[in-house]
N, C-alpha and C positions, 0 to 999 in steps of 0.2 A: 166699413170705417175699421174692423179688428185689425189688418193688413196694414193698413198702410196708416191715419192719422193718429190710433189708440195705442199701437204697438209701443214697446221698447219706453213708457212712461212710468215717472212717478210722480204720485198722487200727493197735497199736502193731505185731503180729507175725504171727508165722503162728499161733501159740496162741492168741492171741486174735480172730481170725479163727474156729476149730474153736469156740473157747467160744462165742461171740454164735455161729453155726450152730447147736447143737449146743442153746445154750437155746431158740433160735425154732422148732427144730422139733419142740423138747418142748410148746411151746408149741403149735404148730400140730397136734401129736395128741392135745389134751385137747380140741380142738376137731372133733368126728367129722362132727358140720353141716358145716364148711367144705370137709371132703374130699369127702362126700356130694354136696354142688352141686358141685365142680368135678366128680365124675365124672357127673354127669347133662346137665350138657352139650353141647347137642347139635352141637357141632365135634367131640366127644371118640367117636362115633359114627359119625365116616363116613370113618373110614382100617378 
């Protein structure tokens, strides 16, 4: 999220930040395949 949906933004206030983060968090949840790909990376299983 940080690299694509939240980068290079200027927010009006704290509520605007929270609203924006919640919106994009819900968008990420709708993309289960993306979460699975992140969990399947080799670097995740090294620790």
